[in-house]
Structures are given as C-alpha cells and as structure tokens.
C-alpha positions as CSV (number, residue, x, y, z in Angstrom):
1,M,-0.8,-13.2,21.7
2,V,-1.8,-9.6,22.3
3,A,-1.2,-10.1,26.1
4,A,2.2,-11.6,25.4
5,S,3.1,-8.9,23.0
6,R,2.1,-6.2,25.6
7,E,4.4,-7.8,28.1
8,A,7.3,-7.8,25.7
9,V,6.8,-4.2,24.8
10,R,5.3,-2.6,27.9
11,D,8.0,0.0,27.9
12,C,6.6,1.4,24.6
13,A,3.4,2.6,26.2
14,A,4.7,5.9,27.5
15,F,4.4,8.5,24.8
16,K,6.9,11.4,24.1
17,E,5.8,14.9,23.3
18,P,4.5,15.2,19.8
19,T,7.3,16.3,17.3
20,M,5.3,17.1,14.2
21,N,3.2,20.0,15.4
22,D,0.0,20.4,17.4
23,R,-2.1,19.0,14.5
24,P,-2.2,15.2,14.3
25,L,-1.1,12.9,11.6
26,A,-4.1,10.9,10.2
27,V,-4.0,7.3,8.9
28,L,-6.9,6.0,6.9
29,G,-7.2,2.2,7.2
30,A,-6.2,-0.2,10.0
31,G,-5.0,-3.0,7.7
32,A,-1.5,-4.2,8.0
33,V,0.3,-1.1,6.5
34,G,-2.0,1.3,8.3
35,T,-1.4,-0.5,11.6
36,I,2.3,-0.7,11.3
37,L,2.5,3.0,10.3
38,S,0.2,4.1,13.2
39,A,2.0,2.0,15.8
40,Y,5.5,3.2,14.9
41,L,4.3,6.9,14.8
42,G,2.6,6.4,18.1
43,K,5.6,4.8,19.7
44,A,7.7,7.8,18.5
45,G,5.3,10.1,20.3
46,E,3.3,11.5,17.4
47,K,-0.4,12.3,17.7
48,V,-2.1,9.9,15.5
49,A,-5.8,9.9,14.4
50,L,-6.6,6.4,12.9
51,V,-9.8,6.0,10.9
52,E,-11.2,2.5,10.5
53,G,-14.7,1.9,9.3
54,A,-15.0,-1.8,10.0
55,D,-16.6,-2.1,13.5
56,G,-14.8,-5.3,14.5
57,R,-11.3,-4.0,13.6
58,R,-11.9,-0.6,15.2
59,E,-13.0,-2.3,18.4
60,Q,-9.9,-4.4,18.5
61,V,-7.7,-1.4,18.2
62,A,-9.6,0.5,20.8
63,K,-9.4,-2.4,23.2
64,D,-5.9,-3.8,22.7
65,G,-4.1,-1.0,21.0
66,L,-1.8,-1.5,18.0
67,V,0.5,-4.5,18.3
68,V,3.1,-5.2,15.7
69,T,5.4,-8.2,15.9
70,G,7.8,-9.9,13.5
71,K,11.4,-9.5,12.3
72,V,11.7,-6.0,13.9
73,D,11.4,-4.7,17.4
74,N,7.9,-5.4,18.8
75,V,5.7,-2.4,19.0
76,L,2.8,-1.6,21.2
77,A,1.1,1.8,20.9
78,R,-2.3,3.5,21.0
79,P,-3.5,6.0,18.5
80,T,-4.5,9.4,20.0
81,N,-7.9,9.0,18.4
82,V,-9.6,6.0,16.9
83,L,-12.3,7.2,14.5
84,R,-15.3,5.5,13.0
85,S,-15.7,7.8,9.9
86,I,-13.8,10.2,7.7
87,E,-16.2,12.9,8.8
88,E,-14.7,12.9,12.2
89,L,-11.4,14.3,10.8
90,R,-13.1,17.6,10.1
91,D,-12.4,19.0,13.6
92,L,-9.0,17.4,14.0
93,K,-7.6,19.2,11.0
94,P,-4.6,16.8,10.3
95,S,-1.4,18.2,9.0
96,A,-1.0,15.1,6.7
97,L,-3.1,12.1,5.9
98,F,-1.8,8.7,4.8
99,I,-4.3,6.7,2.7
100,C,-3.6,3.1,3.6
101,T,-6.8,1.5,2.3
102,K,-7.0,-0.8,-0.7
103,T,-7.0,1.0,-3.9
104,W,-10.4,-0.1,-5.0
105,S,-11.9,2.0,-2.2
106,L,-10.6,5.3,-3.6
107,K,-13.8,6.0,-5.6
108,T,-15.7,6.0,-2.2
109,I,-13.3,7.6,0.2
110,L,-11.9,10.5,-1.9
111,P,-15.2,12.4,-2.3
112,A,-15.7,12.1,1.5
113,L,-12.1,13.3,2.3
114,A,-12.4,16.3,-0.1
115,K,-15.3,17.5,2.0
116,V,-13.6,17.5,5.4
117,L,-9.8,18.0,5.0
118,P,-8.3,21.5,5.4
119,T,-6.9,23.0,2.3
120,D,-3.3,22.6,3.6
121,T,-3.5,19.0,4.6
122,L,-0.9,16.9,2.7
123,V,-2.6,13.8,1.2
124,I,-0.3,10.8,0.8
125,S,-1.2,7.7,-1.1
126,F,0.5,4.9,0.9
127,Q,-0.9,2.2,-1.4
128,N,-0.1,-0.5,-3.9
129,G,-0.1,-0.3,-7.7
130,I,0.3,2.2,-10.6
131,G,-1.5,5.5,-10.4
132,P,-3.5,5.8,-7.2
133,E,-2.0,9.2,-6.6
134,D,-3.5,10.4,-9.9
135,D,-6.9,9.4,-8.6
136,V,-6.2,11.4,-5.4
137,A,-5.3,14.4,-7.6
138,E,-8.8,14.4,-9.1
139,F,-10.1,15.6,-5.7
140,F,-7.1,17.6,-4.4
141,E,-4.6,20.0,-5.9
142,P,-1.6,18.1,-7.3
143,E,0.7,20.2,-5.3
144,R,-0.7,18.8,-2.0
145,V,-0.7,15.1,-3.2
146,A,2.2,12.8,-2.5
147,R,2.9,9.1,-3.2
148,G,4.6,6.6,-1.0
149,I,6.4,3.5,-2.2
150,V,6.1,1.1,0.7
151,N,8.8,-1.5,1.1
152,L,7.3,-3.4,4.0
153,A,4.5,-6.0,4.3
154,G,2.5,-7.7,7.1
155,G,-0.6,-9.5,7.9
156,V,-3.4,-8.9,10.4
157,N,-3.8,-11.9,12.7
158,P,-7.1,-13.0,14.1
159,D,-6.4,-11.4,17.5
160,G,-5.8,-8.0,15.8
161,S,-2.1,-8.0,16.1
162,V,0.0,-7.5,12.9
163,T,3.0,-9.6,12.0
164,M,5.5,-7.5,10.0
165,Q,6.8,-10.1,7.5
166,W,9.6,-8.0,6.1
167,F,10.9,-4.4,5.7
168,N,13.4,-3.6,3.1
169,P,14.3,0.0,3.8
170,P,13.9,2.6,2.8
171,N,10.4,3.6,1.9
172,Y,10.1,6.4,-0.6
173,L,8.0,9.6,-0.7
174,G,7.6,12.0,-3.6
175,M,5.2,14.8,-4.5
176,L,2.9,14.2,-7.5
177,E,4.2,17.5,-8.8
178,D,7.5,19.2,-7.9
179,G,7.8,23.0,-7.5
180,S,5.8,23.9,-4.5
181,P,8.2,25.0,-1.7
182,D,5.5,24.8,1.0
183,A,4.4,21.3,0.1
184,S,8.0,20.1,-0.3
185,A,8.8,21.4,3.2
186,R,5.7,19.6,4.6
187,L,6.8,16.4,2.9
188,D,10.3,16.8,4.3
189,R,8.8,17.2,7.8
190,V,6.8,14.0,7.3
191,K,10.0,12.2,6.2
192,D,11.8,13.3,9.3
193,V,8.9,12.1,11.4
194,L,9.0,8.7,9.7
195,N,12.7,8.4,10.2
196,G,12.3,9.4,13.8
197,A,9.8,6.5,14.1
198,H,12.4,4.1,12.7
199,L,10.5,3.7,9.4
200,T,13.5,4.7,7.2
201,T,12.2,7.0,4.4
202,K,13.8,8.9,1.6
203,I,12.3,11.7,-0.6
204,V,12.7,11.4,-4.4
205,P,11.6,13.8,-7.2
206,S,8.1,13.3,-8.7
207,Q,9.3,11.6,-11.9
208,E,11.5,9.2,-9.8
209,T,8.5,8.4,-7.6
210,K,6.5,7.2,-10.4
211,K,9.3,5.2,-11.8
212,R,9.9,3.5,-8.4
213,A,6.2,2.9,-8.0
214,F,6.1,1.2,-11.4
215,F,9.0,-1.0,-10.5
216,K,7.4,-2.0,-7.2
217,T,4.2,-2.8,-9.1
218,I,6.1,-5.1,-11.5
219,L,7.4,-7.0,-8.4
220,N,3.9,-7.3,-7.0
221,S,2.5,-8.4,-10.4
222,A,4.9,-11.3,-10.6
223,L,3.4,-13.2,-7.6
224,T,0.3,-11.6,-6.2
225,A,-2.2,-12.7,-8.8
226,L,-0.4,-16.0,-9.5
227,C,-0.5,-17.0,-5.8
228,A,-3.9,-15.6,-5.2
229,S,-5.4,-17.6,-8.1
230,S,-3.5,-20.8,-7.2
231,G,-3.6,-20.8,-3.4
232,I,0.2,-21.3,-3.0
233,T,2.6,-19.2,-1.0
234,M,5.1,-16.8,-2.5
235,R,8.0,-19.0,-1.5
236,Q,6.2,-22.1,-3.1
237,A,5.7,-20.1,-6.3
238,M,9.4,-19.4,-6.5
239,T,10.3,-23.0,-5.6
240,Y,8.1,-24.8,-8.2
241,G,9.8,-24.7,-11.6
242,H,6.8,-23.9,-13.7
243,T,5.4,-21.2,-11.4
244,R,8.9,-19.7,-11.1
245,N,9.1,-19.5,-14.9
246,M,5.6,-17.9,-14.9
247,A,6.8,-15.2,-12.5
248,H,9.8,-14.6,-14.8
249,V,7.5,-14.1,-17.7
250,L,5.4,-11.6,-15.8
251,I,8.5,-9.7,-14.8
252,R,9.6,-9.6,-18.4
253,E,6.2,-8.3,-19.6
254,G,6.2,-5.6,-16.8
255,L,9.7,-4.4,-17.7
256,S,8.8,-4.2,-21.4
257,V,5.8,-2.0,-20.6
258,A,7.9,0.1,-18.3
259,A,10.5,0.6,-21.0
260,A,7.7,1.7,-23.4
261,V,6.7,4.6,-21.1
262,G,10.4,5.6,-20.6
263,Y,11.4,3.7,-17.4
264,N,14.7,1.8,-17.8
265,Y,15.9,-0.1,-14.8
266,G,19.2,-1.4,-16.3
267,E,20.4,-4.5,-18.1
268,K,20.2,-6.7,-15.0
269,A,16.7,-5.7,-14.0
270,K,15.1,-9.1,-14.5
271,E,17.8,-10.8,-12.4
272,A,17.4,-8.2,-9.7
273,C,13.6,-8.8,-9.7
274,M,14.0,-12.5,-9.4
275,R,16.5,-12.2,-6.5
276,Y,14.0,-9.9,-4.7
277,L,11.2,-12.4,-5.2
278,D,13.4,-15.2,-4.0
279,E,13.5,-13.4,-0.6
280,G,9.7,-13.5,-0.3
281,G,8.2,-15.2,2.7
282,D,6.3,-18.4,2.9
283,H,2.9,-16.7,3.1
284,L,0.0,-15.9,0.8
285,P,-0.6,-12.4,-0.6
286,S,-3.3,-10.2,0.7
287,M,-5.1,-10.6,-2.6
288,W,-5.7,-14.3,-1.7
289,T,-7.2,-13.2,1.6
290,D,-9.4,-10.7,-0.2
291,L,-10.7,-13.5,-2.6
292,Q,-11.4,-15.8,0.4
293,R,-13.4,-13.1,2.2
294,G,-15.3,-12.3,-1.0
295,S,-13.9,-8.8,-1.1
296,P,-12.8,-6.7,-4.1
297,T,-9.1,-7.0,-5.0
298,E,-6.4,-4.5,-6.2
299,I,-5.9,-6.4,-9.5
300,E,-6.8,-3.4,-11.7
301,Y,-4.0,-1.3,-10.2
302,I,-1.4,-4.1,-10.5
303,N,-1.5,-6.6,-13.3
304,G,-4.6,-4.9,-14.9
305,K,-2.7,-1.6,-15.1
306,I,0.2,-3.2,-16.8
307,V,-2.2,-4.7,-19.3
308,K,-4.0,-1.4,-19.9
309,I,-0.8,0.5,-20.5
310,G,0.8,-2.2,-22.5
311,L,-2.1,-2.4,-24.9
312,M,-1.5,1.2,-25.9
313,F,1.7,0.2,-27.7
314,K,2.3,-2.1,-30.6
315,N,4.3,-5.3,-30.3
316,I,4.3,-5.4,-26.5
317,D,3.3,-8.8,-25.1
318,V,1.1,-8.6,-22.0
319,D,-0.7,-11.9,-22.5
320,T,0.3,-13.5,-19.2
321,N,-0.7,-10.4,-17.2
322,L,-3.9,-10.4,-19.2
323,F,-4.6,-14.0,-18.2
324,F,-4.1,-13.5,-14.5
325,T,-6.1,-10.3,-14.5
326,S,-9.0,-12.1,-16.2
327,M,-8.8,-15.0,-13.6
328,I,-8.9,-12.7,-10.6
329,I,-11.7,-10.6,-12.0
330,T,-13.6,-13.9,-12.8
331,Q,-13.2,-14.8,-9.1
332,E,-14.6,-11.4,-8.1
333,I,-17.7,-11.9,-10.4
334,K,-18.1,-15.4,-8.9
335,S,-18.1,-14.0,-5.4
336,G,-20.5,-11.3,-6.2
337,V,-18.4,-8.2,-5.6
338,R,-18.2,-7.4,-9.3
339,K,-21.0,-7.5,-11.8
340,P,-20.5,-9.4,-15.1
341,T,-21.1,-6.1,-16.8
342,E,-18.2,-4.4,-14.9
343,I,-15.4,-6.0,-16.9
344,P,-12.7,-3.5,-17.7
345,E,-12.7,-2.4,-21.4
346,Y,-9.1,-3.4,-21.8
347,L,-10.0,-7.1,-21.2
348,T,-12.7,-7.0,-23.9
349,H,-11.1,-4.9,-26.7
350,F,-7.6,-5.8,-27.7
C-alpha cells in the first residue's frame, strides 16, 4: 500500500521553501493525528520535527515517509527530522510544538518538555478530551499554551500509512488565556500555516475554545467507550436501536453537565449531536485498539471527566457515563496497565 500511495502522490515529494520561519514546527507523536498533521505541513513546505518514541513506528516513518490516504487528497511527505526523544528538541528550538499524544501520557512527557523547550515556544495541545491544556499549563506559562479542537480522525494501518476517515473543517485553535499580543500573533501565524497546508483552521477566544472542546468531548463520549467496551463499530452503534438510545442518553448527560458549567449549545443541540454521530464511519474507535493492545486509554479525559464534573453538582445524572467509565477502567485493570488501587476517587465516592 505504501508503494502504491507513493506512486499516486509522487509529485508531493518536492518541498517548497519553509514559510513559518527558520525554526521548525515540532509534532509530538506519530499516531493518526500526528501523522496527518506532519504530512500536510511537510507537503506545504514547512520544516517539521516529528518525535516518536516507539522504535517500530519511528522506523516506519524514517523508511517510508508519512503516507496519508482516504477521503482527501493523498499525501506523501517526509519530516525534516525524525527524533527518538523529546531531549533532541533542545537544539532545534521549535517555534511551536503540537502535542498529539494520548492524554494519559501527559504526566510523563510534560516534565521532559519543560526541560528542553525555549521560553518562547508555543505549546499546543492537539488532543482529545476536557482539560489537557490545563495540565500543560502546570509546566508552561498559560500565555504560551494553546488548545486545538481537532475535527478529523484516522487510523494507522499495519504498513504505517494512515487512512484519514473524515475531516469536518474547520479545526479550531485558541489560547488558554487571552491578552498576550505576542502569543496571539504566534498562534495566528500557526493558523496561517495550517490553512496553507489545507488543514482549514480558525482561531477562537479562550472561553470559546473550552466550550468547543467540551462539545467535542460530549460527541466522543457518546460512542467511544460504548464501542470500545462492546467491540462494535460506530456505525453499528448508531444502527442498533438499543445502542443508539444509549448514545442519546450519553449525549443528554454530557449536555446537562455542560449547561451546569455555563455552556449552552442551543435548544436543538441533542438533535445536532445525533446527526453528527450518524455520519460516523464503520470503524472502531482508537480506544478499542488501545484495549486490544493492552495500552492505557483516554477514558479519564472523556467520559470520566464528564462524571467528575457532573458529580460536583446536585441533581445531575451522569450514571451512564459512570458505568462506561467503570467498564473501561476495569478493562485497564484486567490488562495490567492500571493497578486496582488506581481507581479515580470520583468512581468510589459519589
């Protein structure tokens, strides 16, 4: 497949002159999102430093480049640098860094990043869930932390290529805190670079960023854990009557929690969410893959975060989110990636 993809996109191999500045853009993580981001930036002529700690995946990228296929134009590109470790970023001094790893890895990677990134590097959480940007801000000044709401998805194939399953533009970017002209200018330059790479992106104010991230998490919460725990695809979940109803309940709970913290998405939000989910592909979520590999999942930033916030208020029902969070965490304990003593407090005291 890689060879065929190269043939289809051989004209993409010639890079243009970098348009951001002489310092590279860094991408941490060569999973689906990190690969798509790096490939599009590389195709657009940007200098890209891609950090991937897994030897097998890094060797694939070094050998075959970044291959993205799917419902969009096929892309083949090579990062300017393929790095083994975060420490190798020290000398490259990236102008901006996109964190594209799973959210559970933040506790490990953030201390390492804080030791090597220049004080003016813009740090962008390009991740799922509620609140990863707040974790980033524990190690970097809030005025240099940004959040991305990613409206694309894909999967890494055995040959290392990535199939982009969908892209519902635009993606969104916003600073954790508004008010820094320099940081805002740098984020605007990043937005221009992404748009130039055909990854349509808009900038929104910080409060709007969190609101949009919460909404995207509600959408993820409706099917991710449900499909991961049952082994059915997203399309199947929306086709079977009982699982479709379950997704509706999860949406309702998430919107209720959002309203409690001040996020109102309109009277027809539930219907809009269900329409969005109906357009999902006939594939399993990455959380299912994580469970099959015996890896940690992002459950605590998705359904778990909805439960944790919801339990802060009286008379808000989050029982269905609580159930699926418990099921996924039980699978993590079963596989050995979580100790039985590492159960979140919100699952034991409510």
